[in-house]
A tleap script that builds the chain and sets N, CA, C and O, in Angstrom:
source leaprc.protein.ff14SB
mol = sequence {
  NMET ARG ALA LEU LEU PHE GLY LEU VAL ILE
  THR MET LYS SER LYS PHE THR TYR VAL GLY
  ILE ARG VAL THR ASN LEU GLU LYS SER ILE
  ASP PHE TYR THR LYS LEU LEU GLY MET LYS
  VAL VAL GLY ARG GLY LYS VAL GLU GLN THR
  LYS GLY GLU THR VAL ALA LEU ALA SER GLU
  GLU GLY GLY PHE ILE LEU GLU LEU ASN TYR
  TYR GLU LYS ASN SER PRO TYR ASN THR GLU
  TYR VAL VAL GLY GLU GLY LEU ASP HIE LEU
  ALA PHE LYS VAL ASP ASP LEU ASP LYS ALA
  LEU LYS GLU ALA GLN SER ALA GLY HIE ARG
  THR ILE LEU GLU MET LYS ALA ASP GLY GLY
  ARG TRP ALA TYR ILE GLU ASP PRO ASP GLY
  ILE TRP ILE GLU VAL PHE CGLY
}
set mol.1.N position { 15.151 -1.771 -1.243 }
set mol.1.CA position { 14.918 -2.984 -1.947 }
set mol.1.C position { 15.376 -2.824 -3.383 }
set mol.1.O position { 15.144 -1.781 -3.995 }
set mol.2.N position { 16.013 -3.824 -3.919 }
set mol.2.CA position { 16.460 -3.789 -5.298 }
set mol.2.C position { 15.684 -4.823 -6.097 }
set mol.2.O position { 15.411 -5.918 -5.604 }
set mol.3.N position { 15.337 -4.487 -7.301 }
set mol.3.CA position { 14.591 -5.397 -8.157 }
set mol.3.C position { 15.229 -5.425 -9.541 }
set mol.3.O position { 15.838 -4.441 -9.959 }
set mol.4.N position { 15.098 -6.532 -10.249 }
set mol.4.CA position { 15.600 -6.654 -11.603 }
set mol.4.C position { 14.452 -6.400 -12.562 }
set mol.4.O position { 13.430 -7.083 -12.494 }
set mol.5.N position { 14.603 -5.424 -13.461 }
set mol.5.CA position { 13.593 -5.072 -14.401 }
set mol.5.C position { 14.230 -4.841 -15.746 }
set mol.5.O position { 15.024 -3.913 -15.898 }
set mol.6.N position { 13.906 -5.662 -16.733 }
set mol.6.CA position { 14.440 -5.550 -18.084 }
set mol.6.C position { 15.957 -5.644 -18.100 }
set mol.6.O position { 16.605 -4.938 -18.873 }
set mol.7.N position { 16.525 -6.477 -17.285 }
set mol.7.CA position { 17.988 -6.660 -17.277 }
set mol.7.C position { 18.745 -5.574 -16.551 }
set mol.7.O position { 19.975 -5.579 -16.602 }
set mol.8.N position { 18.092 -4.641 -15.875 }
set mol.8.CA position { 18.815 -3.634 -15.145 }
set mol.8.C position { 18.375 -3.664 -13.695 }
set mol.8.O position { 17.232 -4.002 -13.387 }
set mol.9.N position { 19.272 -3.316 -12.828 }
set mol.9.CA position { 18.966 -3.252 -11.401 }
set mol.9.C position { 18.435 -1.876 -11.080 }
set mol.9.O position { 19.084 -0.865 -11.347 }
set mol.10.N position { 17.242 -1.848 -10.502 }
set mol.10.CA position { 16.689 -0.562 -10.077 }
set mol.10.C position { 16.699 -0.531 -8.561 }
set mol.10.O position { 16.568 -1.558 -7.895 }
set mol.11.N position { 16.852 0.641 -8.046 }
set mol.11.CA position { 16.925 0.790 -6.607 }
set mol.11.C position { 15.605 1.241 -6.012 }
set mol.11.O position { 15.427 1.208 -4.794 }
set mol.12.N position { 14.686 1.658 -6.854 }
set mol.12.CA position { 13.400 2.097 -6.309 }
set mol.12.C position { 12.426 0.926 -6.272 }
set mol.12.O position { 12.560 -0.040 -7.023 }
set mol.13.N position { 11.495 1.027 -5.429 }
set mol.13.CA position { 10.469 0.009 -5.304 }
set mol.13.C position { 9.358 0.288 -6.304 }
set mol.13.O position { 8.962 1.437 -6.496 }
set mol.14.N position { 8.862 -0.751 -6.933 }
set mol.14.CA position { 7.715 -0.590 -7.806 }
set mol.14.C position { 6.606 -1.528 -7.353 }
set mol.14.O position { 6.856 -2.557 -6.725 }
set mol.15.N position { 5.392 -1.157 -7.681 }
set mol.15.CA position { 4.236 -1.987 -7.287 }
set mol.15.C position { 3.402 -2.218 -8.518 }
set mol.15.O position { 2.980 -1.265 -9.172 }
set mol.16.N position { 3.154 -3.488 -8.848 }
set mol.16.CA position { 2.329 -3.866 -9.973 }
set mol.16.C position { 0.897 -3.609 -9.573 }
set mol.16.O position { 0.397 -4.236 -8.640 }
set mol.17.N position { 0.216 -2.687 -10.266 }
set mol.17.CA position { -1.076 -2.218 -9.807 }
set mol.17.C position { -2.275 -2.571 -10.685 }
set mol.17.O position { -3.385 -2.725 -10.175 }
set mol.18.N position { -2.068 -2.700 -11.994 }
set mol.18.CA position { -3.192 -3.036 -12.843 }
set mol.18.C position { -2.753 -3.522 -14.205 }
set mol.18.O position { -1.593 -3.373 -14.591 }
set mol.19.N position { -3.706 -4.114 -14.941 }
set mol.19.CA position { -3.488 -4.566 -16.315 }
set mol.19.C position { -4.495 -3.858 -17.196 }
set mol.19.O position { -5.671 -3.751 -16.847 }
set mol.20.N position { -4.037 -3.379 -18.333 }
set mol.20.CA position { -4.917 -2.758 -19.293 }
set mol.20.C position { -5.082 -3.658 -20.514 }
set mol.20.O position { -4.099 -4.079 -21.123 }
set mol.21.N position { -6.337 -3.950 -20.865 }
set mol.21.CA position { -6.591 -4.716 -22.085 }
set mol.21.C position { -7.331 -3.861 -23.090 }
set mol.21.O position { -8.100 -2.974 -22.719 }
set mol.22.N position { -7.102 -4.125 -24.344 }
set mol.22.CA position { -7.771 -3.370 -25.418 }
set mol.22.C position { -9.099 -4.061 -25.725 }
set mol.22.O position { -9.173 -5.286 -25.824 }
set mol.23.N position { -10.135 -3.255 -25.871 }
set mol.23.CA position { -11.457 -3.796 -26.205 }
set mol.23.C position { -11.979 -3.112 -27.462 }
set mol.23.O position { -11.607 -1.980 -27.772 }
set mol.24.N position { -12.855 -3.827 -28.187 }
set mol.24.CA position { -13.393 -3.262 -29.436 }
set mol.24.C position { -14.724 -2.590 -29.247 }
set mol.24.O position { -15.110 -1.760 -30.070 }
set mol.25.N position { -15.454 -2.924 -28.175 }
set mol.25.CA position { -16.739 -2.301 -27.873 }
set mol.25.C position { -16.766 -2.041 -26.358 }
set mol.25.O position { -16.988 -2.950 -25.558 }
set mol.26.N position { -16.539 -0.799 -26.001 }
set mol.26.CA position { -16.394 -0.444 -24.600 }
set mol.26.C position { -17.641 -0.770 -23.782 }
set mol.26.O position { -17.529 -1.362 -22.709 }
set mol.27.N position { -18.812 -0.401 -24.261 }
set mol.27.CA position { -20.035 -0.626 -23.452 }
set mol.27.C position { -20.343 -2.096 -23.286 }
set mol.27.O position { -20.773 -2.508 -22.209 }
set mol.28.N position { -20.141 -2.899 -24.311 }
set mol.28.CA position { -20.361 -4.336 -24.193 }
set mol.28.C position { -19.378 -4.935 -23.187 }
set mol.28.O position { -19.740 -5.827 -22.421 }
set mol.29.N position { -18.162 -4.457 -23.189 }
set mol.29.CA position { -17.139 -4.967 -22.261 }
set mol.29.C position { -17.475 -4.571 -20.820 }
set mol.29.O position { -17.329 -5.373 -19.898 }
set mol.30.N position { -17.928 -3.323 -20.635 }
set mol.30.CA position { -18.324 -2.884 -19.303 }
set mol.30.C position { -19.457 -3.764 -18.787 }
set mol.30.O position { -19.421 -4.228 -17.647 }
set mol.31.N position { -20.478 -3.997 -19.644 }
set mol.31.CA position { -21.593 -4.831 -19.251 }
set mol.31.C position { -21.134 -6.238 -18.855 }
set mol.31.O position { -21.595 -6.783 -17.852 }
set mol.32.N position { -20.235 -6.818 -19.635 }
set mol.32.CA position { -19.727 -8.155 -19.341 }
set mol.32.C position { -19.065 -8.223 -17.969 }
set mol.32.O position { -19.403 -9.078 -17.151 }
set mol.33.N position { -18.119 -7.318 -17.724 }
set mol.33.CA position { -17.365 -7.371 -16.496 }
set mol.33.C position { -18.175 -6.952 -15.272 }
set mol.33.O position { -17.923 -7.437 -14.169 }
set mol.34.N position { -19.140 -6.060 -15.455 }
set mol.34.CA position { -19.937 -5.613 -14.296 }
set mol.34.C position { -21.148 -6.513 -14.044 }
set mol.34.O position { -21.400 -6.915 -12.908 }
set mol.35.N position { -21.882 -6.823 -15.086 }
set mol.35.CA position { -23.128 -7.595 -14.916 }
set mol.35.C position { -22.873 -9.089 -14.748 }
set mol.35.O position { -23.537 -9.744 -13.945 }
set mol.36.N position { -21.927 -9.625 -15.491 }
set mol.36.CA position { -21.682 -11.071 -15.400 }
set mol.36.C position { -20.710 -11.408 -14.260 }
set mol.36.O position { -20.924 -12.358 -13.508 }
set mol.37.N position { -19.643 -10.613 -14.148 }
set mol.37.CA position { -18.586 -10.938 -13.174 }
set mol.37.C position { -18.672 -10.096 -11.889 }
set mol.37.O position { -17.900 -10.325 -10.958 }
set mol.38.N position { -19.576 -9.153 -11.825 }
set mol.38.CA position { -19.786 -8.410 -10.596 }
set mol.38.C position { -18.738 -7.352 -10.284 }
set mol.38.O position { -18.674 -6.873 -9.152 }
set mol.39.N position { -17.914 -6.975 -11.256 }
set mol.39.CA position { -16.923 -5.923 -11.030 }
set mol.39.C position { -17.642 -4.568 -10.964 }
set mol.39.O position { -18.776 -4.437 -11.424 }
set mol.40.N position { -16.987 -3.594 -10.403 }
set mol.40.CA position { -17.536 -2.248 -10.284 }
set mol.40.C position { -16.630 -1.265 -11.031 }
set mol.40.O position { -15.405 -1.392 -11.012 }
set mol.41.N position { -17.244 -0.300 -11.679 }
set mol.41.CA position { -16.492 0.776 -12.343 }
set mol.41.C position { -15.960 1.681 -11.249 }
set mol.41.O position { -16.734 2.205 -10.448 }
set mol.42.N position { -14.651 1.871 -11.203 }
set mol.42.CA position { -14.036 2.743 -10.187 }
set mol.42.C position { -13.363 3.956 -10.795 }
set mol.42.O position { -12.818 4.793 -10.076 }
set mol.43.N position { -13.398 4.057 -12.113 }
set mol.43.CA position { -12.823 5.211 -12.782 }
set mol.43.C position { -13.107 5.145 -14.280 }
set mol.43.O position { -13.245 4.069 -14.862 }
set mol.44.N position { -13.189 6.323 -14.881 }
set mol.44.CA position { -13.462 6.381 -16.311 }
set mol.44.C position { -12.926 7.717 -16.831 }
set mol.44.O position { -13.068 8.746 -16.170 }
set mol.45.N position { -12.320 7.698 -17.999 }
set mol.45.CA position { -11.818 8.974 -18.531 }
set mol.45.C position { -11.383 8.846 -19.989 }
set mol.45.O position { -11.103 7.755 -20.486 }
set mol.46.N position { -11.339 9.982 -20.644 }
set mol.46.CA position { -10.871 10.081 -22.019 }
set mol.46.C position { -9.408 10.485 -22.009 }
set mol.46.O position { -8.965 11.239 -21.143 }
set mol.47.N position { -8.660 9.974 -22.983 }
set mol.47.CA position { -7.254 10.320 -23.129 }
set mol.47.C position { -7.094 10.911 -24.515 }
set mol.47.O position { -7.029 10.183 -25.505 }
set mol.48.N position { -7.030 12.235 -24.586 }
set mol.48.CA position { -6.972 12.921 -25.870 }
set mol.48.C position { -5.760 12.550 -26.693 }
set mol.48.O position { -5.859 12.429 -27.914 }
set mol.49.N position { -4.600 12.364 -26.042 }
set mol.49.CA position { -3.380 12.073 -26.773 }
set mol.49.C position { -3.456 10.765 -27.578 }
set mol.49.O position { -2.805 10.645 -28.616 }
set mol.50.N position { -4.230 9.803 -27.118 }
set mol.50.CA position { -4.355 8.522 -27.831 }
set mol.50.C position { -5.682 8.384 -28.536 }
set mol.50.O position { -5.923 7.379 -29.205 }
set mol.51.N position { -6.560 9.382 -28.402 }
set mol.51.CA position { -7.926 9.306 -28.931 }
set mol.51.C position { -8.596 8.059 -28.389 }
set mol.51.O position { -9.186 7.273 -29.131 }
set mol.52.N position { -8.491 7.897 -27.083 }
set mol.52.CA position { -9.023 6.710 -26.463 }
set mol.52.C position { -9.829 7.032 -25.209 }
set mol.52.O position { -9.955 8.184 -24.795 }
set mol.53.N position { -10.367 5.971 -24.629 }
set mol.53.CA position { -11.116 6.052 -23.396 }
set mol.53.C position { -10.736 4.877 -22.538 }
set mol.53.O position { -10.529 3.775 -23.046 }
set mol.54.N position { -10.641 5.094 -21.239 }
set mol.54.CA position { -10.309 4.046 -20.305 }
set mol.54.C position { -11.415 3.901 -19.276 }
set mol.54.O position { -12.067 4.874 -18.897 }
set mol.55.N position { -11.613 2.670 -18.833 }
set mol.55.CA position { -12.539 2.401 -17.741 }
set mol.55.C position { -11.821 1.437 -16.795 }
set mol.55.O position { -11.371 0.369 -17.209 }
set mol.56.N position { -11.719 1.829 -15.513 }
set mol.56.CA position { -11.089 0.998 -14.509 }
set mol.56.C position { -12.167 0.218 -13.750 }
set mol.56.O position { -13.182 0.770 -13.325 }
set mol.57.N position { -11.912 -1.076 -13.596 }
set mol.57.CA position { -12.860 -1.965 -12.919 }
set mol.57.C position { -12.148 -2.679 -11.772 }
set mol.57.O position { -10.956 -2.971 -11.867 }
set mol.58.N position { -12.870 -2.959 -10.697 }
set mol.58.CA position { -12.298 -3.726 -9.578 }
set mol.58.C position { -13.378 -4.668 -9.061 }
set mol.58.O position { -14.570 -4.364 -9.111 }
set mol.59.N position { -12.936 -5.807 -8.568 }
set mol.59.CA position { -13.880 -6.765 -8.000 }
set mol.59.C position { -14.064 -6.578 -6.507 }
set mol.59.O position { -15.012 -7.095 -5.915 }
set mol.60.N position { -13.151 -5.832 -5.904 }
set mol.60.CA position { -13.254 -5.490 -4.464 }
set mol.60.C position { -12.594 -4.140 -4.222 }
set mol.60.O position { -11.710 -3.734 -4.977 }
set mol.61.N position { -13.006 -3.464 -3.205 }
set mol.61.CA position { -12.461 -2.155 -2.886 }
set mol.61.C position { -10.960 -2.254 -2.612 }
set mol.61.O position { -10.510 -3.054 -1.791 }
set mol.62.N position { -10.220 -1.438 -3.304 }
set mol.62.CA position { -8.757 -1.437 -3.134 }
set mol.62.C position { -8.073 -2.622 -3.815 }
set mol.62.O position { -6.872 -2.828 -3.642 }
set mol.63.N position { -8.821 -3.386 -4.574 }
set mol.63.CA position { -8.244 -4.552 -5.230 }
set mol.63.C position { -7.540 -4.216 -6.533 }
set mol.63.O position { -7.522 -3.066 -6.972 }
set mol.64.N position { -6.964 -5.235 -7.137 }
set mol.64.CA position { -6.266 -5.121 -8.415 }
set mol.64.C position { -7.244 -4.585 -9.457 }
set mol.64.O position { -8.424 -4.935 -9.443 }
set mol.65.N position { -6.758 -3.744 -10.351 }
set mol.65.CA position { -7.609 -3.075 -11.329 }
set mol.65.C position { -7.465 -3.739 -12.713 }
set mol.65.O position { -6.365 -4.086 -13.144 }
set mol.66.N position { -8.595 -3.898 -13.378 }
set mol.66.CA position { -8.623 -4.262 -14.790 }
set mol.66.C position { -9.018 -2.980 -15.521 }
set mol.66.O position { -10.091 -2.429 -15.275 }
set mol.67.N position { -8.163 -2.512 -16.406 }
set mol.67.CA position { -8.439 -1.299 -17.148 }
set mol.67.C position { -8.834 -1.685 -18.588 }
set mol.67.O position { -8.085 -2.375 -19.279 }
set mol.68.N position { -10.004 -1.235 -19.021 }
set mol.68.CA position { -10.435 -1.463 -20.376 }
set mol.68.C position { -10.017 -0.259 -21.195 }
set mol.68.O position { -10.289 0.881 -20.817 }
set mol.69.N position { -9.360 -0.503 -22.310 }
set mol.69.CA position { -8.874 0.572 -23.178 }
set mol.69.C position { -9.541 0.470 -24.526 }
set mol.69.O position { -9.426 -0.541 -25.219 }
set mol.70.N position { -10.249 1.540 -24.894 }
set mol.70.CA position { -10.923 1.609 -26.187 }
set mol.70.C position { -10.310 2.755 -26.983 }
set mol.70.O position { -10.103 3.848 -26.455 }
set mol.71.N position { -10.022 2.497 -28.249 }
set mol.71.CA position { -9.423 3.516 -29.118 }
set mol.71.C position { -10.386 3.809 -30.266 }
set mol.71.O position { -10.895 2.900 -30.922 }
set mol.72.N position { -10.622 5.099 -30.491 }
set mol.72.CA position { -11.511 5.515 -31.576 }
set mol.72.C position { -10.950 5.083 -32.914 }
set mol.72.O position { -9.765 4.772 -33.028 }
set mol.73.N position { -11.807 5.066 -33.931 }
set mol.73.CA position { -11.408 4.608 -35.265 }
set mol.73.C position { -10.211 5.392 -35.816 }
set mol.73.O position { -9.374 4.814 -36.509 }
set mol.74.N position { -10.113 6.686 -35.526 }
set mol.74.CA position { -9.020 7.502 -36.054 }
set mol.74.C position { -7.805 7.550 -35.158 }
set mol.74.O position { -6.914 8.371 -35.375 }
set mol.75.N position { -7.745 6.692 -34.156 }
set mol.75.CA position { -6.581 6.611 -33.266 }
set mol.75.C position { -5.490 5.740 -33.901 }
set mol.75.O position { -5.792 4.703 -34.493 }
set mol.76.N position { -4.240 6.151 -33.782 }
set mol.76.CA position { -3.159 5.293 -34.308 }
set mol.76.C position { -3.030 3.981 -33.527 }
set mol.76.O position { -2.332 3.066 -33.963 }
set mol.77.N position { -3.698 3.890 -32.378 }
set mol.77.CA position { -3.647 2.684 -31.554 }
set mol.77.C position { -4.816 1.730 -31.832 }
set mol.77.O position { -4.884 0.641 -31.264 }
set mol.78.N position { -5.734 2.151 -32.713 }
set mol.78.CA position { -6.835 1.296 -33.135 }
set mol.78.C position { -6.343 0.447 -34.294 }
set mol.78.O position { -6.600 0.750 -35.459 }
set mol.79.N position { -5.636 -0.616 -33.957 }
set mol.79.CA position { -5.086 -1.526 -34.954 }
set mol.79.C position { -5.957 -2.769 -35.059 }
set mol.79.O position { -6.874 -2.958 -34.259 }
set mol.80.N position { -5.677 -3.608 -36.032 }
set mol.80.CA position { -6.452 -4.834 -36.196 }
set mol.80.C position { -6.470 -5.606 -34.888 }
set mol.80.O position { -5.435 -5.792 -34.248 }
set mol.81.N position { -7.626 -6.040 -34.511 }
set mol.81.CA position { -7.776 -6.789 -33.250 }
set mol.81.C position { -7.707 -8.273 -33.539 }
set mol.81.O position { -8.448 -8.795 -34.372 }
set mol.82.N position { -6.811 -8.944 -32.842 }
set mol.82.CA position { -6.663 -10.401 -32.959 }
set mol.82.C position { -6.948 -10.968 -31.560 }
set mol.82.O position { -6.306 -10.579 -30.585 }
set mol.83.N position { -7.913 -11.886 -31.474 }
set mol.83.CA position { -8.278 -12.474 -30.198 }
set mol.83.C position { -7.033 -13.072 -29.542 }
set mol.83.O position { -6.249 -13.766 -30.188 }
set mol.84.N position { -6.867 -12.792 -28.255 }
set mol.84.CA position { -5.707 -13.278 -27.527 }
set mol.84.C position { -4.530 -12.324 -27.535 }
set mol.84.O position { -3.562 -12.511 -26.798 }
set mol.85.N position { -4.616 -11.311 -28.361 }
set mol.85.CA position { -3.554 -10.305 -28.419 }
set mol.85.C position { -4.045 -8.952 -27.940 }
set mol.85.O position { -3.532 -7.916 -28.363 }
set mol.86.N position { -5.043 -8.954 -27.053 }
set mol.86.CA position { -5.650 -7.722 -26.605 }
set mol.86.C position { -4.993 -7.086 -25.398 }
set mol.86.O position { -5.505 -6.100 -24.868 }
set mol.87.N position { -3.843 -7.640 -24.939 }
set mol.87.CA position { -3.158 -7.007 -23.827 }
set mol.87.C position { -2.689 -5.626 -24.283 }
set mol.87.O position { -1.971 -5.503 -25.275 }
set mol.88.N position { -3.086 -4.627 -23.576 }
set mol.88.CA position { -2.719 -3.256 -23.933 }
set mol.88.C position { -1.439 -2.837 -23.216 }
set mol.88.O position { -0.513 -2.336 -23.854 }
set mol.89.N position { -1.374 -3.034 -21.899 }
set mol.89.CA position { -0.152 -2.671 -21.172 }
set mol.89.C position { -0.217 -3.212 -19.735 }
set mol.89.O position { -1.283 -3.580 -19.242 }
set mol.90.N position { 0.935 -3.250 -19.088 }
set mol.90.CA position { 1.027 -3.571 -17.665 }
set mol.90.C position { 1.487 -2.292 -16.973 }
set mol.90.O position { 2.268 -1.527 -17.540 }
set mol.91.N position { 1.008 -2.056 -15.752 }
set mol.91.CA position { 1.299 -0.795 -15.080 }
set mol.91.C position { 2.039 -1.021 -13.750 }
set mol.91.O position { 1.673 -1.883 -12.951 }
set mol.92.N position { 3.087 -0.217 -13.545 }
set mol.92.CA position { 3.863 -0.279 -12.313 }
set mol.92.C position { 3.969 1.104 -11.709 }
set mol.92.O position { 4.293 2.070 -12.399 }
set mol.93.N position { 3.696 1.197 -10.423 }
set mol.93.CA position { 3.870 2.448 -9.688 }
set mol.93.C position { 5.314 2.493 -9.188 }
set mol.93.O position { 5.827 1.512 -8.649 }
set mol.94.N position { 5.964 3.649 -9.374 }
set mol.94.CA position { 7.356 3.821 -8.955 }
set mol.94.C position { 7.452 5.022 -8.011 }
set mol.94.O position { 6.581 5.892 -7.983 }
set mol.95.N position { 8.533 5.037 -7.246 }
set mol.95.CA position { 8.719 6.135 -6.308 }
set mol.95.C position { 9.057 7.458 -7.025 }
set mol.95.O position { 8.623 8.526 -6.593 }
set mol.96.N position { 9.819 7.382 -8.104 }
set mol.96.CA position { 10.306 8.577 -8.789 }
set mol.96.C position { 10.234 8.308 -10.295 }
set mol.96.O position { 11.066 7.574 -10.828 }
set mol.97.N position { 9.263 8.885 -10.977 }
set mol.97.CA position { 9.066 8.639 -12.395 }
set mol.97.C position { 10.256 9.079 -13.247 }
set mol.97.O position { 10.695 8.345 -14.133 }
set mol.98.N position { 10.775 10.280 -12.975 }
set mol.98.CA position { 11.909 10.767 -13.755 }
set mol.98.C position { 13.123 9.824 -13.605 }
set mol.98.O position { 13.794 9.522 -14.592 }
set mol.99.N position { 13.395 9.373 -12.406 }
set mol.99.CA position { 14.507 8.457 -12.181 }
set mol.99.C position { 14.270 7.141 -12.905 }
set mol.99.O position { 15.186 6.592 -13.517 }
set mol.100.N position { 13.056 6.641 -12.837 }
set mol.100.CA position { 12.724 5.369 -13.507 }
set mol.100.C position { 12.931 5.473 -15.013 }
set mol.100.O position { 13.463 4.556 -15.638 }
set mol.101.N position { 12.506 6.600 -15.595 }
set mol.101.CA position { 12.660 6.767 -17.046 }
set mol.101.C position { 14.134 6.903 -17.437 }
set mol.101.O position { 14.547 6.402 -18.483 }
set mol.102.N position { 14.924 7.576 -16.603 }
set mol.102.CA position { 16.378 7.705 -16.860 }
set mol.102.C position { 17.029 6.333 -16.795 }
set mol.102.O position { 17.864 6.012 -17.641 }
set mol.103.N position { 16.669 5.516 -15.814 }
set mol.103.CA position { 17.238 4.189 -15.693 }
set mol.103.C position { 16.848 3.321 -16.888 }
set mol.103.O position { 17.674 2.581 -17.423 }
set mol.104.N position { 15.602 3.416 -17.295 }
set mol.104.CA position { 15.153 2.641 -18.465 }
set mol.104.C position { 15.920 3.086 -19.701 }
set mol.104.O position { 16.385 2.256 -20.481 }
set mol.105.N position { 16.054 4.411 -19.881 }
set mol.105.CA position { 16.783 4.953 -21.025 }
set mol.105.C position { 18.239 4.445 -21.039 }
set mol.105.O position { 18.745 4.036 -22.084 }
set mol.106.N position { 18.886 4.473 -19.904 }
set mol.106.CA position { 20.299 4.046 -19.859 }
set mol.106.C position { 20.439 2.527 -20.135 }
set mol.106.O position { 21.507 2.056 -20.525 }
set mol.107.N position { 19.355 1.786 -19.926 }
set mol.107.CA position { 19.355 0.353 -20.224 }
set mol.107.C position { 18.871 0.061 -21.643 }
set mol.107.O position { 18.731 -1.099 -22.030 }
set mol.108.N position { 18.617 1.119 -22.416 }
set mol.108.CA position { 18.225 0.944 -23.806 }
set mol.108.C position { 16.733 0.865 -24.054 }
set mol.108.O position { 16.312 0.446 -25.132 }
set mol.109.N position { 15.921 1.257 -23.081 }
set mol.109.CA position { 14.459 1.249 -23.233 }
set mol.109.C position { 13.961 2.698 -23.243 }
set mol.109.O position { 13.770 3.321 -22.199 }
set mol.110.N position { 13.761 3.202 -24.447 }
set mol.110.CA position { 13.354 4.600 -24.602 }
set mol.110.C position { 11.903 4.797 -24.143 }
set mol.110.O position { 11.116 3.852 -24.091 }
set mol.111.N position { 11.581 6.032 -23.818 }
set mol.111.CA position { 10.207 6.394 -23.492 }
set mol.111.C position { 9.444 6.482 -24.808 }
set mol.111.O position { 9.818 7.246 -25.697 }
set mol.112.N position { 8.379 5.702 -24.932 }
set mol.112.CA position { 7.571 5.688 -26.156 }
set mol.112.C position { 6.578 6.825 -26.152 }
set mol.112.O position { 6.393 7.511 -27.157 }
set mol.113.N position { 5.937 7.018 -25.009 }
set mol.113.CA position { 4.894 8.014 -24.908 }
set mol.113.C position { 4.848 8.491 -23.466 }
set mol.113.O position { 4.842 7.683 -22.537 }
set mol.114.N position { 4.815 9.802 -23.281 }
set mol.114.CA position { 4.666 10.376 -21.925 }
set mol.114.C position { 3.421 11.214 -21.915 }
set mol.114.O position { 3.181 11.978 -22.849 }
set mol.115.N position { 2.614 11.087 -20.868 }
set mol.115.CA position { 1.314 11.761 -20.843 }
set mol.115.C position { 1.057 12.408 -19.507 }
set mol.115.O position { 1.599 11.997 -18.482 }
set mol.116.N position { 0.209 13.442 -19.533 }
set mol.116.CA position { -0.246 14.142 -18.339 }
set mol.116.C position { -1.731 14.395 -18.482 }
set mol.116.O position { -2.204 14.786 -19.549 }
set mol.117.N position { -2.466 14.171 -17.401 }
set mol.117.CA position { -3.906 14.470 -17.379 }
set mol.117.C position { -4.401 14.490 -15.958 }
set mol.117.O position { -3.982 13.674 -15.137 }
set mol.118.N position { -5.278 15.403 -15.663 }
set mol.118.CA position { -5.913 15.465 -14.347 }
set mol.118.C position { -4.908 15.437 -13.209 }
set mol.118.O position { -5.131 14.769 -12.200 }
set mol.119.N position { -3.815 16.149 -13.362 }
set mol.119.CA position { -2.812 16.232 -12.299 }
set mol.119.C position { -1.895 15.033 -12.206 }
set mol.119.O position { -0.998 15.011 -11.363 }
set mol.120.N position { -2.096 14.031 -13.054 }
set mol.120.CA position { -1.227 12.850 -13.037 }
set mol.120.C position { -0.278 12.844 -14.212 }
set mol.120.O position { -0.482 13.553 -15.198 }
set mol.121.N position { 0.759 12.039 -14.100 }
set mol.121.CA position { 1.753 11.925 -15.164 }
set mol.121.C position { 2.189 10.471 -15.258 }
set mol.121.O position { 2.431 9.830 -14.236 }
set mol.122.N position { 2.290 9.953 -16.456 }
set mol.122.CA position { 2.741 8.584 -16.632 }
set mol.122.C position { 3.442 8.460 -17.982 }
set mol.122.O position { 3.328 9.340 -18.836 }
set mol.123.N position { 4.158 7.373 -18.160 }
set mol.123.CA position { 4.906 7.151 -19.389 }
set mol.123.C position { 4.937 5.663 -19.711 }
set mol.123.O position { 4.703 4.810 -18.855 }
set mol.124.N position { 5.233 5.387 -20.964 }
set mol.124.CA position { 5.319 3.997 -21.418 }
set mol.124.C position { 6.692 3.706 -21.975 }
set mol.124.O position { 7.268 4.518 -22.698 }
set mol.125.N position { 7.205 2.556 -21.637 }
set mol.125.CA position { 8.396 1.995 -22.217 }
set mol.125.C position { 8.007 0.614 -22.752 }
set mol.125.O position { 6.905 0.140 -22.478 }
set mol.126.N position { 8.890 -0.033 -23.506 }
set mol.126.CA position { 8.588 -1.364 -24.006 }
set mol.126.C position { 9.469 -2.413 -23.321 }
set mol.126.O position { 10.644 -2.180 -23.041 }
set mol.127.N position { 8.862 -3.571 -23.062 }
set mol.127.CA position { 9.679 -4.674 -22.569 }
set mol.127.C position { 10.399 -5.298 -23.779 }
set mol.127.O position { 10.142 -4.885 -24.910 }
set mol.128.N position { 11.276 -6.262 -23.575 }
set mol.128.CA position { 12.023 -6.830 -24.691 }
set mol.128.C position { 11.170 -7.419 -25.813 }
set mol.128.O position { 11.647 -7.545 -26.941 }
set mol.129.N position { 9.913 -7.783 -25.528 }
set mol.129.CA position { 9.032 -8.340 -26.567 }
set mol.129.C position { 8.068 -7.313 -27.143 }
set mol.129.O position { 7.190 -7.661 -27.933 }
set mol.130.N position { 8.223 -6.066 -26.759 }
set mol.130.CA position { 7.367 -5.018 -27.316 }
set mol.130.C position { 6.107 -4.730 -26.513 }
set mol.130.O position { 5.298 -3.901 -26.929 }
set mol.131.N position { 5.916 -5.395 -25.365 }
set mol.131.CA position { 4.758 -5.128 -24.528 }
set mol.131.C position { 4.965 -3.768 -23.862 }
set mol.131.O position { 6.028 -3.484 -23.308 }
set mol.132.N position { 3.933 -2.942 -23.928 }
set mol.132.CA position { 4.033 -1.637 -23.309 }
set mol.132.C position { 3.960 -1.749 -21.799 }
set mol.132.O position { 3.082 -2.421 -21.257 }
set mol.133.N position { 4.880 -1.090 -21.129 }
set mol.133.CA position { 4.932 -1.059 -19.675 }
set mol.133.C position { 4.730 0.392 -19.256 }
set mol.133.O position { 5.526 1.267 -19.598 }
set mol.134.N position { 3.656 0.633 -18.511 }
set mol.134.CA position { 3.377 1.972 -17.978 }
set mol.134.C position { 4.065 2.111 -16.655 }
set mol.134.O position { 4.000 1.215 -15.814 }
set mol.135.N position { 4.729 3.237 -16.463 }
set mol.135.CA position { 5.326 3.587 -15.154 }
set mol.135.C position { 4.732 4.914 -14.747 }
set mol.135.O position { 4.618 5.833 -15.558 }
set mol.136.N position { 4.354 5.009 -13.491 }
set mol.136.CA position { 3.774 6.255 -12.989 }
set mol.136.C position { 4.136 6.433 -11.535 }
set mol.136.O position { 4.443 5.466 -10.836 }
set mol.137.N position { 4.100 7.684 -11.076 }
set mol.137.CA position { 4.492 7.979 -9.707 }
set mol.137.C position { 3.326 8.296 -8.830 }
set mol.137.O position { 3.502 8.567 -7.643 }
savepdb mol mol.pdb
quit
């Protein structure tokens, strides 16, 4: 299957798996999504490279994930928060991360940040408007 992504044709299949939003108070956000909307916490972890913490929420088992991203005060990603601009990133699963990053690079989309934790590896590129796109294998 071929798909068009950022003006380039990729030959690998990708799957849109979750959305990450930035939050200013992690515990209040967890309470909102779990107590009011009935979502369940399905994952939680710290990311040392960004001085942040993530919480994955789902409304049904195996369903689409909402990832809450909180950045500590001393994180370079803790920027002024403007309501409506809290989208942190969109995430796509790819068959081959190295190949995806090479294709993005050849199309002019450099890797902004590459990370490894708990046996996983992922990277971020930017879409034409500067939205961070996470790709992972």
